[in-house]
PDB file of N, CA, C, O and CB in Angstrom:
ATOM      1  N   MET A   1      -4.111  27.458 -20.923  1.00  0.00           N
ATOM      2  CA  MET A   1      -4.418  28.022 -19.508  1.00  0.00           C
ATOM      3  C   MET A   1      -4.511  26.843 -18.593  1.00  0.00           C
ATOM      4  O   MET A   1      -4.919  25.769 -19.033  1.00  0.00           O
ATOM      5  CB  MET A   1      -5.815  28.891 -19.441  1.00  0.00           C
ATOM      6  N   MET A   2      -4.189  26.971 -17.462  1.00  0.00           N
ATOM      7  CA  MET A   2      -4.621  26.073 -16.255  1.00  0.00           C
ATOM      8  C   MET A   2      -5.520  26.700 -14.833  1.00  0.00           C
ATOM      9  O   MET A   2      -5.646  27.847 -14.405  1.00  0.00           O
ATOM     10  CB  MET A   2      -3.194  25.498 -15.710  1.00  0.00           C
ATOM     11  N   ASN A   3      -5.875  25.819 -14.514  1.00  0.00           N
ATOM     12  CA  ASN A   3      -7.137  25.953 -13.372  1.00  0.00           C
ATOM     13  C   ASN A   3      -6.374  26.002 -12.273  1.00  0.00           C
ATOM     14  O   ASN A   3      -5.303  25.400 -12.194  1.00  0.00           O
ATOM     15  CB  ASN A   3      -8.321  24.686 -13.222  1.00  0.00           C
ATOM     16  N   ALA A   4      -7.183  27.188 -10.739  1.00  0.00           N
ATOM     17  CA  ALA A   4      -6.351  27.090 -10.063  1.00  0.00           C
ATOM     18  C   ALA A   4      -5.988  25.337  -9.213  1.00  0.00           C
ATOM     19  O   ALA A   4      -5.219  25.287  -8.252  1.00  0.00           O
ATOM     20  CB  ALA A   4      -6.716  28.252  -9.310  1.00  0.00           C
ATOM     21  N   GLU A   5      -6.425  24.524  -9.565  1.00  0.00           N
ATOM     22  CA  GLU A   5      -5.896  23.539  -8.775  1.00  0.00           C
ATOM     23  C   GLU A   5      -5.568  22.962  -9.963  1.00  0.00           C
ATOM     24  O   GLU A   5      -6.658  23.110 -10.514  1.00  0.00           O
ATOM     25  CB  GLU A   5      -6.721  22.775  -7.694  1.00  0.00           C
ATOM     26  N   GLN A   6      -5.043  22.538 -10.592  1.00  0.00           N
ATOM     27  CA  GLN A   6      -3.786  22.580 -11.711  1.00  0.00           C
ATOM     28  C   GLN A   6      -2.532  23.440 -11.104  1.00  0.00           C
ATOM     29  O   GLN A   6      -1.698  22.861 -10.407  1.00  0.00           O
ATOM     30  CB  GLN A   6      -4.325  23.402 -13.274  1.00  0.00           C
ATOM     31  N   ARG A   7      -2.431  24.704 -11.361  1.00  0.00           N
ATOM     32  CA  ARG A   7      -1.863  25.881 -10.230  1.00  0.00           C
ATOM     33  C   ARG A   7      -0.570  25.475  -8.591  1.00  0.00           C
ATOM     34  O   ARG A   7       0.613  25.503  -8.250  1.00  0.00           O
ATOM     35  CB  ARG A   7      -3.631  26.460  -9.453  1.00  0.00           C
ATOM     36  N   SER A   8      -2.536  25.001  -7.922  1.00  0.00           N
ATOM     37  CA  SER A   8      -2.195  24.576  -6.867  1.00  0.00           C
ATOM     38  C   SER A   8      -1.207  22.848  -6.351  1.00  0.00           C
ATOM     39  O   SER A   8      -0.473  22.304  -5.526  1.00  0.00           O
ATOM     40  CB  SER A   8      -3.471  24.763  -6.450  1.00  0.00           C
ATOM     41  N   LEU A   9      -1.831  22.734  -7.397  1.00  0.00           N
ATOM     42  CA  LEU A   9      -0.807  20.578  -7.316  1.00  0.00           C
ATOM     43  C   LEU A   9       1.139  20.604  -8.231  1.00  0.00           C
ATOM     44  O   LEU A   9       2.112  19.856  -8.125  1.00  0.00           O
ATOM     45  CB  LEU A   9      -2.426  18.701  -9.236  1.00  0.00           C
ATOM     46  N   LEU A  10       0.892  21.738  -8.957  1.00  0.00           N
ATOM     47  CA  LEU A  10       2.199  21.931  -9.410  1.00  0.00           C
ATOM     48  C   LEU A  10       2.956  22.344  -8.935  1.00  0.00           C
ATOM     49  O   LEU A  10       3.885  22.762  -9.626  1.00  0.00           O
ATOM     50  CB  LEU A  10       2.370  22.378 -10.153  1.00  0.00           C
ATOM     51  N   LYS A  11       3.028  22.492  -7.325  1.00  0.00           N
ATOM     52  CA  LYS A  11       3.514  24.156  -6.618  1.00  0.00           C
ATOM     53  C   LYS A  11       3.880  21.958  -5.965  1.00  0.00           C
ATOM     54  O   LYS A  11       5.056  21.800  -5.636  1.00  0.00           O
ATOM     55  CB  LYS A  11       2.053  26.325  -5.592  1.00  0.00           C
ATOM     56  N   ILE A  12       3.266  21.046  -5.881  1.00  0.00           N
ATOM     57  CA  ILE A  12       3.934  19.939  -5.052  1.00  0.00           C
ATOM     58  C   ILE A  12       4.978  19.264  -6.355  1.00  0.00           C
ATOM     59  O   ILE A  12       4.116  18.388  -6.423  1.00  0.00           O
ATOM     60  CB  ILE A  12       2.583  18.665  -4.286  1.00  0.00           C
ATOM     61  N   PHE A  13       5.596  19.021  -7.001  1.00  0.00           N
ATOM     62  CA  PHE A  13       6.695  19.117  -7.620  1.00  0.00           C
ATOM     63  C   PHE A  13       7.758  20.443  -7.855  1.00  0.00           C
ATOM     64  O   PHE A  13       7.815  21.628  -7.526  1.00  0.00           O
ATOM     65  CB  PHE A  13       6.280  18.688  -8.635  1.00  0.00           C
ATOM     66  N   ASP A  14       8.799  19.161  -8.877  1.00  0.00           N
ATOM     67  CA  ASP A  14       9.916  20.689  -8.536  1.00  0.00           C
ATOM     68  C   ASP A  14      10.220  20.614 -10.166  1.00  0.00           C
ATOM     69  O   ASP A  14      10.692  19.816 -10.976  1.00  0.00           O
ATOM     70  CB  ASP A  14      11.822  20.475  -7.143  1.00  0.00           C
ATOM     71  N   ILE A  15       9.441  22.446 -10.125  1.00  0.00           N
ATOM     72  CA  ILE A  15       9.588  23.031 -11.676  1.00  0.00           C
ATOM     73  C   ILE A  15      10.961  23.804 -11.275  1.00  0.00           C
ATOM     74  O   ILE A  15      10.715  24.825 -10.633  1.00  0.00           O
ATOM     75  CB  ILE A  15       8.093  24.220 -12.372  1.00  0.00           C
ATOM     76  N   THR A  16      12.237  23.592 -11.477  1.00  0.00           N
ATOM     77  CA  THR A  16      12.247  24.468 -11.207  1.00  0.00           C
ATOM     78  C   THR A  16      12.605  24.826 -12.857  1.00  0.00           C
ATOM     79  O   THR A  16      12.988  25.996 -12.890  1.00  0.00           O
ATOM     80  CB  THR A  16      12.959  24.707  -9.981  1.00  0.00           C
ATOM     81  N   THR A  17      12.611  24.191 -14.299  1.00  0.00           N
ATOM     82  CA  THR A  17      12.811  24.155 -14.704  1.00  0.00           C
ATOM     83  C   THR A  17      11.228  22.943 -15.341  1.00  0.00           C
ATOM     84  O   THR A  17      10.879  21.998 -14.634  1.00  0.00           O
ATOM     85  CB  THR A  17      14.054  24.342 -14.415  1.00  0.00           C
ATOM     86  N   ARG A  18      10.176  23.405 -17.349  1.00  0.00           N
ATOM     87  CA  ARG A  18       9.891  23.299 -17.396  1.00  0.00           C
ATOM     88  C   ARG A  18      10.019  20.830 -17.682  1.00  0.00           C
ATOM     89  O   ARG A  18       9.527  19.720 -17.478  1.00  0.00           O
ATOM     90  CB  ARG A  18       9.710  24.625 -17.686  1.00  0.00           C
ATOM     91  N   GLU A  19      10.838  21.463 -18.125  1.00  0.00           N
ATOM     92  CA  GLU A  19      11.814  19.591 -18.166  1.00  0.00           C
ATOM     93  C   GLU A  19      12.079  18.513 -17.160  1.00  0.00           C
ATOM     94  O   GLU A  19      12.151  17.286 -17.210  1.00  0.00           O
ATOM     95  CB  GLU A  19      13.348  19.689 -18.408  1.00  0.00           C
ATOM     96  N   THR A  20      12.235  19.702 -15.948  1.00  0.00           N
ATOM     97  CA  THR A  20      12.849  19.115 -14.352  1.00  0.00           C
ATOM     98  C   THR A  20      10.700  18.410 -14.380  1.00  0.00           C
ATOM     99  O   THR A  20      10.310  17.330 -13.936  1.00  0.00           O
ATOM    100  CB  THR A  20      13.694  21.150 -12.443  1.00  0.00           C
ATOM    101  N   ALA A  21       9.902  19.417 -14.990  1.00  0.00           N
ATOM    102  CA  ALA A  21       8.640  19.473 -13.812  1.00  0.00           C
ATOM    103  C   ALA A  21       8.285  17.722 -14.523  1.00  0.00           C
ATOM    104  O   ALA A  21       8.250  16.828 -13.677  1.00  0.00           O
ATOM    105  CB  ALA A  21       6.936  21.219 -14.058  1.00  0.00           C
ATOM    106  N   ILE A  22       8.028  17.287 -16.103  1.00  0.00           N
ATOM    107  CA  ILE A  22       7.971  16.570 -16.667  1.00  0.00           C
ATOM    108  C   ILE A  22       8.528  15.697 -16.108  1.00  0.00           C
ATOM    109  O   ILE A  22       7.700  14.956 -15.579  1.00  0.00           O
ATOM    110  CB  ILE A  22       8.157  16.799 -17.551  1.00  0.00           C
ATOM    111  N   THR A  23       9.458  15.409 -15.955  1.00  0.00           N
ATOM    112  CA  THR A  23      10.844  15.029 -15.513  1.00  0.00           C
ATOM    113  C   THR A  23      10.476  14.119 -13.442  1.00  0.00           C
ATOM    114  O   THR A  23      10.926  13.072 -12.976  1.00  0.00           O
ATOM    115  CB  THR A  23      12.055  17.073 -15.566  1.00  0.00           C
ATOM    116  N   ASP A  24       9.748  14.921 -12.959  1.00  0.00           N
ATOM    117  CA  ASP A  24       9.080  15.193 -11.462  1.00  0.00           C
ATOM    118  C   ASP A  24       8.331  13.954 -11.301  1.00  0.00           C
ATOM    119  O   ASP A  24       8.309  12.979 -10.550  1.00  0.00           O
ATOM    120  CB  ASP A  24       7.999  16.608 -11.299  1.00  0.00           C
ATOM    121  N   ILE A  25       7.417  14.636 -12.852  1.00  0.00           N
ATOM    122  CA  ILE A  25       5.566  14.253 -12.677  1.00  0.00           C
ATOM    123  C   ILE A  25       6.107  12.443 -12.649  1.00  0.00           C
ATOM    124  O   ILE A  25       6.475  11.462 -12.002  1.00  0.00           O
ATOM    125  CB  ILE A  25       4.044  14.930 -14.667  1.00  0.00           C
ATOM    126  N   LEU A  26       5.775  13.053 -13.930  1.00  0.00           N
ATOM    127  CA  LEU A  26       6.234  11.532 -14.768  1.00  0.00           C
ATOM    128  C   LEU A  26       7.235   9.900 -13.741  1.00  0.00           C
ATOM    129  O   LEU A  26       7.083   8.703 -13.984  1.00  0.00           O
ATOM    130  CB  LEU A  26       7.662  12.314 -16.249  1.00  0.00           C
ATOM    131  N   ALA A  27       8.050  10.462 -12.791  1.00  0.00           N
ATOM    132  CA  ALA A  27       8.371  10.182 -12.266  1.00  0.00           C
ATOM    133  C   ALA A  27       7.846   9.825 -10.982  1.00  0.00           C
ATOM    134  O   ALA A  27       8.408   9.028 -10.231  1.00  0.00           O
ATOM    135  CB  ALA A  27       8.938  10.617 -12.509  1.00  0.00           C
ATOM    136  N   LYS A  28       6.647  10.480 -10.700  1.00  0.00           N
ATOM    137  CA  LYS A  28       6.234  10.795  -9.272  1.00  0.00           C
ATOM    138  C   LYS A  28       3.919   9.990  -9.585  1.00  0.00           C
ATOM    139  O   LYS A  28       2.987   9.948  -8.782  1.00  0.00           O
ATOM    140  CB  LYS A  28       6.639  13.411  -8.909  1.00  0.00           C
ATOM    141  N   MET A  29       4.008   9.568 -11.064  1.00  0.00           N
ATOM    142  CA  MET A  29       2.146   9.568 -11.490  1.00  0.00           C
ATOM    143  C   MET A  29       2.600   8.600 -10.613  1.00  0.00           C
ATOM    144  O   MET A  29       2.347   8.895  -9.445  1.00  0.00           O
ATOM    145  CB  MET A  29       1.083   9.254 -13.257  1.00  0.00           C
ATOM    146  N   PRO A  30       3.497   6.976 -10.837  1.00  0.00           N
ATOM    147  CA  PRO A  30       2.684   5.623 -10.189  1.00  0.00           C
ATOM    148  C   PRO A  30       2.289   5.689  -9.017  1.00  0.00           C
ATOM    149  O   PRO A  30       1.454   4.840  -8.703  1.00  0.00           O
ATOM    150  CB  PRO A  30       3.384   4.413 -10.113  1.00  0.00           C
ATOM    151  N   TYR A  31       2.823   6.919  -7.706  1.00  0.00           N
ATOM    152  CA  TYR A  31       2.674   6.642  -6.833  1.00  0.00           C
ATOM    153  C   TYR A  31       2.093   7.095  -6.151  1.00  0.00           C
ATOM    154  O   TYR A  31       2.313   7.126  -4.941  1.00  0.00           O
ATOM    155  CB  TYR A  31       3.244   6.477  -6.573  1.00  0.00           C
ATOM    156  N   ILE A  32       0.546   7.918  -7.120  1.00  0.00           N
ATOM    157  CA  ILE A  32      -0.834   8.185  -7.412  1.00  0.00           C
ATOM    158  C   ILE A  32      -1.785   7.400  -6.679  1.00  0.00           C
ATOM    159  O   ILE A  32      -2.295   6.875  -7.668  1.00  0.00           O
ATOM    160  CB  ILE A  32      -1.086   8.011  -8.754  1.00  0.00           C
ATOM    161  N   LYS A  33      -2.375   6.946  -5.783  1.00  0.00           N
ATOM    162  CA  LYS A  33      -2.931   6.410  -5.608  1.00  0.00           C
ATOM    163  C   LYS A  33      -4.945   6.698  -5.895  1.00  0.00           C
ATOM    164  O   LYS A  33      -5.834   5.865  -6.071  1.00  0.00           O
ATOM    165  CB  LYS A  33      -2.218   6.248  -4.631  1.00  0.00           C
ATOM    166  N   TYR A  34      -4.992   7.981  -5.835  1.00  0.00           N
ATOM    167  CA  TYR A  34      -6.071   7.967  -6.060  1.00  0.00           C
ATOM    168  C   TYR A  34      -6.342   8.910  -7.820  1.00  0.00           C
ATOM    169  O   TYR A  34      -5.548   9.487  -8.563  1.00  0.00           O
ATOM    170  CB  TYR A  34      -6.675   8.520  -4.641  1.00  0.00           C
ATOM    171  N   PRO A  35      -7.873   8.653  -7.903  1.00  0.00           N
ATOM    172  CA  PRO A  35      -8.278   9.030  -9.538  1.00  0.00           C
ATOM    173  C   PRO A  35      -7.879   9.677  -9.936  1.00  0.00           C
ATOM    174  O   PRO A  35      -6.864   9.841 -10.612  1.00  0.00           O
ATOM    175  CB  PRO A  35      -9.253   9.367 -10.011  1.00  0.00           C
ATOM    176  N   GLU A  36      -9.321  10.697  -9.261  1.00  0.00           N
ATOM    177  CA  GLU A  36      -8.933  12.619  -9.426  1.00  0.00           C
ATOM    178  C   GLU A  36      -8.011  12.776  -9.024  1.00  0.00           C
ATOM    179  O   GLU A  36      -7.666  13.954  -8.936  1.00  0.00           O
ATOM    180  CB  GLU A  36      -9.677  13.807  -8.741  1.00  0.00           C
ATOM    181  N   LEU A  37      -7.408  12.103  -8.717  1.00  0.00           N
ATOM    182  CA  LEU A  37      -5.197  12.740  -8.545  1.00  0.00           C
ATOM    183  C   LEU A  37      -4.658  12.931  -9.622  1.00  0.00           C
ATOM    184  O   LEU A  37      -4.163  13.877 -10.235  1.00  0.00           O
ATOM    185  CB  LEU A  37      -3.814  11.556  -7.910  1.00  0.00           C
ATOM    186  N   SER A  38      -4.863  11.678  -9.786  1.00  0.00           N
ATOM    187  CA  SER A  38      -3.912  10.747 -11.016  1.00  0.00           C
ATOM    188  C   SER A  38      -5.110  11.079 -12.036  1.00  0.00           C
ATOM    189  O   SER A  38      -5.758  10.052 -12.238  1.00  0.00           O
ATOM    190  CB  SER A  38      -3.516   8.615 -10.696  1.00  0.00           C
ATOM    191  N   TYR A  39      -5.426  11.778 -12.483  1.00  0.00           N
ATOM    192  CA  TYR A  39      -6.455  12.584 -13.592  1.00  0.00           C
ATOM    193  C   TYR A  39      -6.284  14.029 -13.573  1.00  0.00           C
ATOM    194  O   TYR A  39      -5.850  14.504 -14.622  1.00  0.00           O
ATOM    195  CB  TYR A  39      -8.075  12.359 -13.285  1.00  0.00           C
ATOM    196  N   GLN A  40      -6.510  14.787 -12.678  1.00  0.00           N
ATOM    197  CA  GLN A  40      -5.524  16.167 -12.213  1.00  0.00           C
ATOM    198  C   GLN A  40      -4.746  16.106 -12.619  1.00  0.00           C
ATOM    199  O   GLN A  40      -4.869  16.547 -13.762  1.00  0.00           O
ATOM    200  CB  GLN A  40      -5.074  16.540 -11.069  1.00  0.00           C
ATOM    201  N   THR A  41      -2.999  15.519 -12.268  1.00  0.00           N
ATOM    202  CA  THR A  41      -1.895  14.741 -12.473  1.00  0.00           C
ATOM    203  C   THR A  41      -1.533  14.906 -14.408  1.00  0.00           C
ATOM    204  O   THR A  41      -0.968  15.695 -15.165  1.00  0.00           O
ATOM    205  CB  THR A  41      -2.359  13.009 -11.813  1.00  0.00           C
ATOM    206  N   GLN A  42      -2.350  13.494 -14.485  1.00  0.00           N
ATOM    207  CA  GLN A  42      -2.224  13.541 -16.539  1.00  0.00           C
ATOM    208  C   GLN A  42      -1.927  14.426 -17.474  1.00  0.00           C
ATOM    209  O   GLN A  42      -0.996  14.566 -18.267  1.00  0.00           O
ATOM    210  CB  GLN A  42      -3.347  13.375 -17.258  1.00  0.00           C
ATOM    211  N   LYS A  43      -3.686  15.458 -17.027  1.00  0.00           N
ATOM    212  CA  LYS A  43      -4.694  16.590 -17.485  1.00  0.00           C
ATOM    213  C   LYS A  43      -3.280  17.879 -17.891  1.00  0.00           C
ATOM    214  O   LYS A  43      -2.887  18.347 -18.960  1.00  0.00           O
ATOM    215  CB  LYS A  43      -6.106  17.151 -15.836  1.00  0.00           C
ATOM    216  N   LEU A  44      -2.624  18.198 -15.683  1.00  0.00           N
ATOM    217  CA  LEU A  44      -1.633  19.324 -16.219  1.00  0.00           C
ATOM    218  C   LEU A  44       0.368  18.393 -17.072  1.00  0.00           C
ATOM    219  O   LEU A  44       1.183  19.303 -17.220  1.00  0.00           O
ATOM    220  CB  LEU A  44      -1.301  20.601 -14.213  1.00  0.00           C
ATOM    221  N   LEU A  45       0.947  17.017 -17.489  1.00  0.00           N
ATOM    222  CA  LEU A  45       1.538  17.241 -17.576  1.00  0.00           C
ATOM    223  C   LEU A  45       1.624  17.093 -18.963  1.00  0.00           C
ATOM    224  O   LEU A  45       2.661  17.181 -19.621  1.00  0.00           O
ATOM    225  CB  LEU A  45       2.017  16.974 -16.813  1.00  0.00           C
ATOM    226  N   GLU A  46      -0.603  16.639 -19.802  1.00  0.00           N
ATOM    227  CA  GLU A  46       0.092  16.963 -21.044  1.00  0.00           C
ATOM    228  C   GLU A  46      -0.202  19.148 -21.959  1.00  0.00           C
ATOM    229  O   GLU A  46      -0.092  19.624 -23.089  1.00  0.00           O
ATOM    230  CB  GLU A  46      -0.764  15.383 -22.195  1.00  0.00           C
ATOM    231  N   LYS A  47      -0.595  19.721 -20.500  1.00  0.00           N
ATOM    232  CA  LYS A  47      -1.052  20.767 -20.821  1.00  0.00           C
ATOM    233  C   LYS A  47       0.999  20.989 -20.166  1.00  0.00           C
ATOM    234  O   LYS A  47      -0.081  20.882 -19.585  1.00  0.00           O
ATOM    235  CB  LYS A  47      -2.861  21.450 -20.047  1.00  0.00           C
ATOM    236  N   LEU A  48       1.892  21.086 -19.906  1.00  0.00           N
ATOM    237  CA  LEU A  48       3.316  20.796 -19.748  1.00  0.00           C
ATOM    238  C   LEU A  48       3.850  20.513 -21.123  1.00  0.00           C
ATOM    239  O   LEU A  48       4.613  21.331 -21.638  1.00  0.00           O
ATOM    240  CB  LEU A  48       3.578  19.594 -18.770  1.00  0.00           C
ATOM    241  N   LEU A  49       3.617  19.770 -21.552  1.00  0.00           N
ATOM    242  CA  LEU A  49       4.080  18.656 -22.398  1.00  0.00           C
ATOM    243  C   LEU A  49       3.460  20.010 -23.932  1.00  0.00           C
ATOM    244  O   LEU A  49       4.032  19.518 -24.905  1.00  0.00           O
ATOM    245  CB  LEU A  49       3.014  16.571 -22.012  1.00  0.00           C
ATOM    246  N   LYS A  50       2.891  20.931 -24.319  1.00  0.00           N
ATOM    247  CA  LYS A  50       2.126  21.153 -24.840  1.00  0.00           C
ATOM    248  C   LYS A  50       3.258  22.969 -24.819  1.00  0.00           C
ATOM    249  O   LYS A  50       4.020  23.484 -25.638  1.00  0.00           O
ATOM    250  CB  LYS A  50       0.527  20.631 -24.191  1.00  0.00           C
ATOM    251  N   MET A  51       2.644  23.466 -23.087  1.00  0.00           N
ATOM    252  CA  MET A  51       3.244  24.396 -23.216  1.00  0.00           C
ATOM    253  C   MET A  51       5.112  24.922 -23.530  1.00  0.00           C
ATOM    254  O   MET A  51       6.030  24.187 -23.166  1.00  0.00           O
ATOM    255  CB  MET A  51       2.705  24.671 -22.289  1.00  0.00           C
ATOM    256  N   SER A  52       5.426  26.627 -24.425  1.00  0.00           N
ATOM    257  CA  SER A  52       6.902  26.769 -24.873  1.00  0.00           C
ATOM    258  C   SER A  52       7.583  26.649 -23.397  1.00  0.00           C
ATOM    259  O   SER A  52       6.816  26.169 -22.562  1.00  0.00           O
ATOM    260  CB  SER A  52       7.282  28.360 -25.765  1.00  0.00           C
ATOM    261  N   ASP A  53       8.683  26.943 -22.992  1.00  0.00           N
ATOM    262  CA  ASP A  53       9.932  27.031 -22.242  1.00  0.00           C
ATOM    263  C   ASP A  53       9.532  28.663 -21.205  1.00  0.00           C
ATOM    264  O   ASP A  53       9.920  28.796 -20.045  1.00  0.00           O
ATOM    265  CB  ASP A  53      11.519  27.127 -23.584  1.00  0.00           C
ATOM    266  N   THR A  54       8.675  29.776 -21.995  1.00  0.00           N
ATOM    267  CA  THR A  54       8.426  31.215 -22.371  1.00  0.00           C
ATOM    268  C   THR A  54       7.249  31.012 -21.674  1.00  0.00           C
ATOM    269  O   THR A  54       6.952  31.560 -20.612  1.00  0.00           O
ATOM    270  CB  THR A  54       8.382  31.784 -23.978  1.00  0.00           C
ATOM    271  N   GLU A  55       6.577  30.205 -22.300  1.00  0.00           N
ATOM    272  CA  GLU A  55       5.027  29.726 -20.763  1.00  0.00           C
ATOM    273  C   GLU A  55       4.773  29.285 -20.184  1.00  0.00           C
ATOM    274  O   GLU A  55       3.640  29.491 -19.750  1.00  0.00           O
ATOM    275  CB  GLU A  55       4.051  29.398 -20.531  1.00  0.00           C
ATOM    276  N   PHE A  56       5.594  28.252 -19.627  1.00  0.00           N
ATOM    277  CA  PHE A  56       6.167  28.044 -18.046  1.00  0.00           C
ATOM    278  C   PHE A  56       6.211  29.014 -17.646  1.00  0.00           C
ATOM    279  O   PHE A  56       5.248  29.532 -17.081  1.00  0.00           O
ATOM    280  CB  PHE A  56       7.411  27.493 -17.695  1.00  0.00           C
ATOM    281  N   ASN A  57       8.012  29.920 -17.897  1.00  0.00           N
ATOM    282  CA  ASN A  57       8.599  30.750 -17.085  1.00  0.00           C
ATOM    283  C   ASN A  57       7.324  32.100 -16.684  1.00  0.00           C
ATOM    284  O   ASN A  57       7.499  33.064 -15.939  1.00  0.00           O
ATOM    285  CB  ASN A  57      10.065  31.231 -17.919  1.00  0.00           C
ATOM    286  N   LEU A  58       6.528  31.869 -17.183  1.00  0.00           N
ATOM    287  CA  LEU A  58       5.671  32.877 -17.019  1.00  0.00           C
ATOM    288  C   LEU A  58       4.243  32.167 -16.512  1.00  0.00           C
ATOM    289  O   LEU A  58       3.196  32.712 -16.861  1.00  0.00           O
ATOM    290  CB  LEU A  58       5.591  33.717 -18.394  1.00  0.00           C
ATOM    291  N   LEU A  59       4.204  31.295 -15.922  1.00  0.00           N
ATOM    292  CA  LEU A  59       2.747  30.746 -15.101  1.00  0.00           C
ATOM    293  C   LEU A  59       3.269  30.753 -13.376  1.00  0.00           C
ATOM    294  O   LEU A  59       2.617  30.920 -12.345  1.00  0.00           O
ATOM    295  CB  LEU A  59       2.193  28.715 -15.729  1.00  0.00           C
ATOM    296  N   LYS A  60       5.022  30.441 -13.658  1.00  0.00           N
ATOM    297  CA  LYS A  60       6.357  29.681 -13.014  1.00  0.00           C
ATOM    298  C   LYS A  60       6.463  31.496 -11.731  1.00  0.00           C
ATOM    299  O   LYS A  60       6.400  31.894 -10.568  1.00  0.00           O
ATOM    300  CB  LYS A  60       8.308  29.226 -14.801  1.00  0.00           C
ATOM    301  N   LYS A  61       6.555  31.692 -12.408  1.00  0.00           N
ATOM    302  CA  LYS A  61       6.668  33.605 -12.003  1.00  0.00           C
ATOM    303  C   LYS A  61       4.609  33.954 -11.939  1.00  0.00           C
ATOM    304  O   LYS A  61       4.624  35.118 -11.540  1.00  0.00           O
ATOM    305  CB  LYS A  61       7.855  34.993 -14.127  1.00  0.00           C
ATOM    306  N   ARG A  62       3.454  33.670 -12.066  1.00  0.00           N
ATOM    307  CA  ARG A  62       2.204  33.408 -11.800  1.00  0.00           C
ATOM    308  C   ARG A  62       2.224  32.296  -9.801  1.00  0.00           C
ATOM    309  O   ARG A  62       1.720  32.908  -8.859  1.00  0.00           O
ATOM    310  CB  ARG A  62       1.617  32.403 -13.541  1.00  0.00           C
ATOM    311  N   ILE A  63       2.742  31.015  -9.554  1.00  0.00           N
ATOM    312  CA  ILE A  63       1.988  30.967  -8.703  1.00  0.00           C
ATOM    313  C   ILE A  63       3.987  31.064  -7.835  1.00  0.00           C
ATOM    314  O   ILE A  63       4.388  30.329  -6.932  1.00  0.00           O
ATOM    315  CB  ILE A  63       0.553  29.514  -8.703  1.00  0.00           C
ATOM    316  N   SER A  64       4.476  31.744  -8.256  1.00  0.00           N
ATOM    317  CA  SER A  64       5.844  31.849  -7.075  1.00  0.00           C
ATOM    318  C   SER A  64       5.084  33.085  -6.061  1.00  0.00           C
ATOM    319  O   SER A  64       5.395  33.175  -4.874  1.00  0.00           O
ATOM    320  CB  SER A  64       7.821  32.572  -7.985  1.00  0.00           C
ATOM    321  N   ARG A  65       4.025  34.036  -6.721  1.00  0.00           N
ATOM    322  CA  ARG A  65       2.980  35.642  -6.033  1.00  0.00           C
ATOM    323  C   ARG A  65       2.029  35.020  -5.175  1.00  0.00           C
ATOM    324  O   ARG A  65       1.636  35.195  -4.021  1.00  0.00           O
ATOM    325  CB  ARG A  65       1.847  36.750  -7.375  1.00  0.00           C
ATOM    326  N   ALA A  66       1.832  34.385  -5.934  1.00  0.00           N
ATOM    327  CA  ALA A  66      -0.148  33.022  -5.569  1.00  0.00           C
ATOM    328  C   ALA A  66       0.559  32.678  -3.292  1.00  0.00           C
ATOM    329  O   ALA A  66      -0.122  31.991  -2.531  1.00  0.00           O
ATOM    330  CB  ALA A  66       0.079  29.655  -7.550  1.00  0.00           C
TER     331      ALA A  66
END
């Protein structure tokens, strides 16, 4: 499960679908200059790669309500 920081971080990316979110993160990773933010983004990406589309859709619903 994602922590609050990772859920907040996910909001800055295109989360239309899990694949779109992964693609958007990968496209923006080279431009992230702060080490801690880069680390958190990498951890977020790893979690997205491991989760199913169903899990992602549930997460997306939770994020949109917050």
